[in-house]
N, C-alpha and C positions, 0 to 999 in steps of 0.2 A: 503493500501499499504506500504509495507518494501521491501529494498533495501539490496542484503544479500552481505557478499563479503567476499572471502577465506582471513580471517589473517595468516598472516605470522608464524609471535608471537605465534599464539594461536595454531596452525595449524590446522583448520578448517572454514568452511562457520561462522560467524555471523552476527547475523541482527546488521545494519549500525542505529546506534542512532547518532545523529551530536552535539558533542561540543554545538551547541546556533541551537536552533529550529529554522528552513529552510534553514539555511547555510553551508555550507559545504566548508573546508580549506583543501587541499591540496598543495604538496610540491614534484614534481618531479625531482631527480634527471638526470639534465642533460646532455649536452656537456662536455667534456673535447675536447679544440679544438685544437689539435693536427695537425690534418688531417683533409681531409674531406671527408660529412658522406657518409657510405656503409646500404643498408635497413637494416641490423642488426640496428644499430642505431636510423634508423627514427621510428624502430617497438616500442621503449616503447614511441615516442614522441604520434603515432600514433593512442595506443591504450589507455595513457589515454584522448586522446581530444576526442576517444569516449566516453569514464567514464564520462569526466565532461560534455560531450551533454545529456549523459543519467541524470542526478544529475540535467543538466538547466531544460530539457522534462517535470519534473518531481515536478518542481517547487521552486527550491534550488537556492539558492544565493549560487553563484561561487566563491569562492579565488583561484587560477591555478597561483601557482611558481615554472617556470621551470629555473635552477640556470644556470651560464653558467662557467663552470671551466677551466680561461683564464690564470691559473700560475700552471702549473705543472710540476717535472720531464720530464718525453716527449718528453714538449712542447720546455722545455730548451735542451734535446741534438737535435732536431732540429735544433732549433739556431746556437746553435756550427758548425753541418754538414751543414747547408747550407751561414750560415753567415748574416744571416737578423737577426734584431731584434725581441727578442722573441713575445713582444706585435703585433709585424705586422703579423708574423705567426698564432696566437690563432685571430687575429680583420678577417685575412681575411679566416679562417675557419668557424670560428662566421656567417659569411655574406654565407658561403657555405652552413652550417648546418637550416639554419635563411632561404634560397632558397627552402630545400629540407620541410620541413617543411609546405614553400604557397603551393609549387608544388603540393603539397599530397594534400590539403585541410587542414592541423593544425590548427586550431583558435590559436592566438596568444595569449599567458599567457597574464594575469593580469600584472603580475611582471618577469621581466626577469633579474637579476642581476648579476653579474658579482661579482669574488673571490675577486680581489683587488680592488673592490672598497669597500671593510668593512674591513679592518684590520685594523681601530680601535674599533671595537667591538668586533674582533678574542683576541684583544689585553686584553680589559675586562672581555670576557671568564677568558681568562689560566692568569689571573692574581687570579678574584675569584676561581677557580676547583686548583691553588697554593696553595692559602690560605687555601685553607678545605683540605688539607691533598692528596690531587690525582692527583697532576705534580708537577713537582719537574724541574729546570733548569738542566744542565750537560755540562759546552762546546761549549755554545753560541743557544744549545738543548731546546727544551721545548717537555717534552716524560710527557703519559698520564700513571697512574702509576695501572696498568693491577688489580693489587690484591690490588686494595683500592674499587675496584667496585666490589660485592658481586656477581650482578648479571652480570656480564661480559660473553658475547657471548650465551645468553638466546637466541637472534633471530635464528641461526647458529646451537645452541642445539649440540655445542662443547666441550670438556672435558679442561679448559686449561692445564693441565698438558698434551695433549697431540697436545696442539699448537704449531707451529711455525707461528710467526708472518713475514710476508712480509716486507722487508724492502731495504731501497730506499742508495747511495749512503753518507757514510758522517755519519754517525745516529754511534756517539762515545758518548760514556760513560753512557750506562743504567747502571739502578740497576736489570734490569730483559730482557734478551733478547725480552719476551716476551710485552713489554711496545713496546707503538707503534709513532713514532713522529708529534704533535699539530702543532712543528715551528721548522723550519731547518736552522744552522746557517748559515753565509752569507760563501760563498765560489768564490775563486776569477771572475770575469767576470761574474758574476750572479748577476741579479734582487735583490735589498733588501731594507727593510724597519728597520724601528729604533722603537727596545721596549726597555722595563725596563732592559733585560738582553741582550740589545747588537741589533746585525745588522742581519735579516735572512728574508726568507719565508715563508707564512703558509703551513703545509700540509694540504692533502688531505681531511681526512676527519673532519678535522677545521671547513673549509669552508662554510659544508654544515651545522655541527652543528650552525653556529651565521647566517645564513643567512636565515634559517627556523625557529629561533627565531626573526632574524629583524622584517620579516613580517608577519608570523602568528603568534609569539609569544610563551610565552610561553608552552600550550598548542594546538596541532590541530590534526584536524582529520584524514587527512591517508595522508601518505608519499609511494614513489612510485619511482619504480626503475626498472631494470632486473635484473634476480635472480641472477645472475654472481656481486653482490654489497650484498648481503647479509652479506656475509664475504668477507675483515674484512672490508668495506666500513659502513656496517650498524653496524654491531656490533660497530665499534669504535665510528659512531656519535651519539647512544644512551646513552652508557657509560662517553660522554663528555656531552651529552645533561641533564643526567637522576642526575651525578653526583655535574653537575652546580647548580639545581635545580629545573630542567624542567620538565613536566611532558612528553614534547616533542610528537611524534603520539601515538593518539591512536588504531588506524592499519598501517598494514603493507601488501601493494600490488606489488606483482612480478608476472614481464612481464617474458613470455620464450623470447629463439634463435629465430633469424634464424640459421640455417646449414646449413652448404657442406659438405657433405657425412658426414655427423652424426658430424661435427665438430662446435663449436660453429664458426659462420662466425665473423671474426678478419683481424684483417691489419695485425698483425704477423702472419697470417696461411697464406699469403698469396694470400689470398681467398676473399673477400671482393669484394663487387656488388654497385660502388659510384652510389648516387642516382644522379648525376649527366649525365650519361654514360645511363642509365636506363632510366632513360625519354626520350631519341632522339629515346629511339625501340618499347620501350612500354608508350600507353596512359596512364598519370597519377591517371587518376580514375581508373584503369584498375588498377596497382601498390595496389591505396588504397584498392580496391576490395582485390586484393590480399594477402596484408599484417592486413588486416582489421578487413578481416572477420571470419578466425580460432580463439577459446576461447585464451583469451590473455595467460593464462598461459600453451597453449598446442604450444609445437616448430612446427614451419616450415620448414623443408625439402626445399633447393632451386632448384628449375629445370627450364628447360624452357617450360619445359612441363608439370608442374602447373601452370605455366603462361601461357598460353595457355588453358589450363581450366579454368582459372576464367578470360579468356579474353571471351570466349565463355560464361561463366555461364551467365559474366555482358553483353553482345550482347544481351542475351533473356530479360533482366529485359529493356534493353537499347532499343530493338526492340520496346515491346508494349508503351512505354512511348509514342516511335516516331508518331508510328501508329493510340495512339487514338488522341494525337496532331492534327494530319494532317486532322480526320473524327470530332473533337469536339470544335477544336481552344483551346485556355489554360487552365489548370484545374489549383485550389487551391489544396494544400495539407491539406488534411481535418486536424479539430483540436485535433484529437484522433489515437490515431495508436491501430489497434485490440487486443483486450484484453490479446491473444493469445502469440502476440509481445512483447506486456509489462507484461507477467509471464516470458518470457525468459528471457530480460534484467536485470530487479530485479534480478533472480536466479544467481545473480557471474556474472554477463555481458554474459549472453550466448546465443552470436553474433550468431554461430551456426544454436543451435535452431531458431533465429530469423527471420534468414535468409529464414529458407524452410518456415517462415511464410511469407514471402515475394516474394518467387516463386508459394508458392498456387496461390495466390492473381494474381499474375501473370495471370498462367494460367487457371484461371477462367475469368479474362478480357479477356483470349485472345478468350476467348468458349465464351462471351460476343458477342467480335468484328465481330466471325463468325458468329453469328446466329443473327447479326445485333441490336443489341442489345444496341442502345451506351446510356443509359441511366447508364445499369450495368458499361457498358467499364467504366465511367466516374469517377463512383463511387469506382472501385474497381481501377484507377487509385491515384484518391483522397489520398487512403487508402496508395498508393506504393510510393507516393511520402512522406510522413507522416515518411513514415519508412526510407526511405531511405536517406533523410532528419536526422535524431539524425544518421543514419552509416554517413555521410558525403557522400553519393554516391545519391545525386538528380541527375542527368544530365541535369536540366532546372533550374538547382541553378546559383546564378551570376556566381559563384566561376568558373563554369566549362564553364559556356556559354561566359565568356570576358567582360559579363557584368557589373563589381565588381570590372577593372583595372585600370579605372578612361582616362578610354575614350570611343566612337562610335564606334568604325570599325567594329565592329561586322556587323555590317547594311550593312555597304558599302560594305566590305568582298564579305557578305553572296551574295550582287547582284553582286557581279563581276564573282562569282563566278557559280551562276542559268547563266548568260552571257555565260559562256563558255561550260558550260553544255546544253545548247541551240543548240551549235554549233556542239558540240556531239551529240544526240541526231538526228538533220537533218541528220548527215554523217549514220547516223548507220540508217534512213527512206530510202535515199537513196543508203545504201548498202555499201556504202565506210568503210568498217572497220575497215580497216589501219588508214584511219584520227583517226577514233572514236578508239582505241586502241590507237593512238598517245595521243590523249589527257589525256584521264586518265591513264596513266601511266606519261605525266608532272603531274599531279593534284597530282599524290601521292605521284611522286616525293618531290612536294610544302611539302608533311604531311599532307596530308588530304586522308583520307575514303570516296572511293565515296561505297553507297551501292544502287543497280538497285532496282527498286520495283513496283510492277502494279500501282501507283498515277507515278508515276516517279523514277529519282534520287535524291540522300539524300549525302550531303557531311555532316564531322563531322573533325573538327581535331585531329589527330594524337596523335599529344602532343610535 
């Protein structure tokens, strides 16, 4: 068994060899919390949730770090515009990101550090880089000297002479305009922290280099993020960390975007689709299927039609699961996934190919049900549950049934809904279709999906 991953730095698929046998360390660039998340933001966390789940299934002990950037130019602009404290905006949106991850079934990270909690470590890294001649102080700012690090831009494969470095306001005193800010001098009305070089606040790139070092050490296995972060963020992270003396990440894994009309989904383009609004119209498990089943390196073009197709595809899987449970009772997931599924997942997380195995198994199970072959149907369901569990899409998992929410209301709700469904069936039996339709409409308005089957009516929560 060998897991293979596409390494952006090597520009090829490589065999994964962990730094420590049996262990995997992953750092994912997480949320910059200036606003609520759209589905493009959540895709990254979801893709890496699947990567993490697969490593765990393969027996690895996974340490997964996903940071929160809670101080940033955009957050400060929002603070000034809204007349609210920067930390209040950051914390409010951090909770919205957490709610989005939770809604789509992402397991919580091992650690989720905030940038502002690591100022002393940032000062230490800057001090080391200044001493080594890789950084300098100018007008209260601390800049990284890009010419001091010969391998700069290796990840994005750009030429330094053609580089135009994105700049922030007030970045004065650079020796070279391509140098980037590690620390920004204090400005009136902005938050600041004391350093040996004056008060100020951290630059975006420094935060991640420091937090990766703090939680995973000078060398770790996988650094992840969206492909839009390759430059400047990840190029600059590498320069800081390696110039400081760290080996840093051994594999670089990047997920593609969610696009609308061919453009990256972003707040600045005004084309974002907030997770908090999406879950009002679509079941969260369907959103997870939609965002998590394309290959992580493939673009997803957002459309209502594509979501409806995802909903229909998942309904076929879910319908099979429910029919077998109705016929045979509870079925535990198989101990192992089918070999073809495992082969697809080992090959650079080939979720589309793995999902094809799921659908094939579902068809085999449905054929067994038609033939009244209960034993085969149960065996196929066990395999399907094992595969769906790896993808975070098992409809019988406690997360989706509500059993892990700290309450025991699901059974109560089920009893009440069944009572109402019996009243609806009684109305249908006496051909009072107006009353029957009215009962169904009220249940739908309450957020339930009602499906009529030969063995009776079923309900699920729409989300």
